[in-house]
Structures are given as structure tokens and as C-alpha cells.
C-alpha positions, 0 to 999 in steps of 0.5 A: 194424585195417588199413584197406585202400584196396582198397575190396572189399565184404569189407574194407568189412564188416571196417572197418564192424565194427571187425574187425582184419585185414591185407591181402596183395596178390600178382601174380596170374597170369591163366593160373593157375586154382589160385587158392588154391594160387597165393595160398599160394605167392605169399604164402609161406604154408603151404597149410593156413593159406590157405582157399578159398571154395567155393559149393555147391548144396544143391538148395534154394539155395546155401551157402558152404564154406571149406576149406584150399587144401591139401585138397579139399571133402568134399561128403558132410560139407558135406551132413551139416553143412547138413542136406541130402540131398546137395550139388554144386558150384555153377555158377561163373556162378551163384556169381559172380552170387550173390556179386557176385565173380569165381571165384578172388576170391570172399570168404566176407565181403561177399557180396551176401547172407548164405548158410549157411556151413560152415568147416573146423574146421582153421581153429581151429588157427591164430591167423590164417587167410587168405581172399580179400579179394574179388578175385584177387591180394588176400587178407586175414588175420584171426582165425578167430573173427572169420571165424566171427562175421562169417559165422555159420559152422558149424565142422566137418570138411568138408575131406579131404586 
């Protein structure tokens, strides 16, 4: 286990559950709005292995979708996975308020409250995946099985190229 000094809600959750992970910090360019792509580039990682955390509005509440930064979210696939008629992207201000984290640093772990979560099945192709650790410029690396276990995620294809 790697106990980080970052003290984000995500790392505190991992530490409290005894889950093994590694932190990866990089210098975030405040002018860059492609947060996931920036993380992959700065960390020298394939964008298929770095995942972005997106919040969607199901009409009955919010949910989390975790997809590789190399792709885009398939809203129809997410709606089907969640049993919703349709979903749309959540308002960024609402996403920040609900998760307690800023856009570009929203982690699927350690959010203020658990939300229904869908993880793109491609995550299972890697021994480890990278997700935001809860702030811009800080990613954590963990086994996809641990990510699924901690988020209660449904694993299915929700990304498109």
C-alpha cells in the first residue's frame, strides 16, 4: 500500500480499506481543459489506460461514468446500463457540489456520497488503471478490480472511440 501525503478523500478511502495504490503527481497547466489527456501525456501513459470520471444526470439523480481518456462517453450505453430512459452530462457546478471535488480533479473514489457507477469494460484489460486522486495534477494507479469493488461499479461497454 502506498500511503500518500496528499490526504484527498480518495487516498483516505484507499488507506482506510487497505487497498494498494500508487500516486502519480504532475504539473497541471491551468489553461489546459483536457484534464484526462493532459494526465496521460504528462505521466507518459497510454490514454487507453487513463480513465476520466464523468457525472451524468439520469433525470432521477446523478451517476458516475468512468471511461478511458482515449474515448468518449456513449450516453445511450450509459442510459441502458443504468436503466434510465436517457442521460445527459451533469452541470459542472452540480458535479462539483455533489462530489466535493473540482472538475478535472473528480475522482470516482471518496465522493461525498456514493452514486451509481458504470466503468467501461476496457479497464479490465489492464493490470492497473489510472484515475484522478481527487485534485488536478494527481492521479492514482490501482487494480481495476479494486476500483470496481470500492465503487460498486457495473462493468460494461460505455465508451466509444
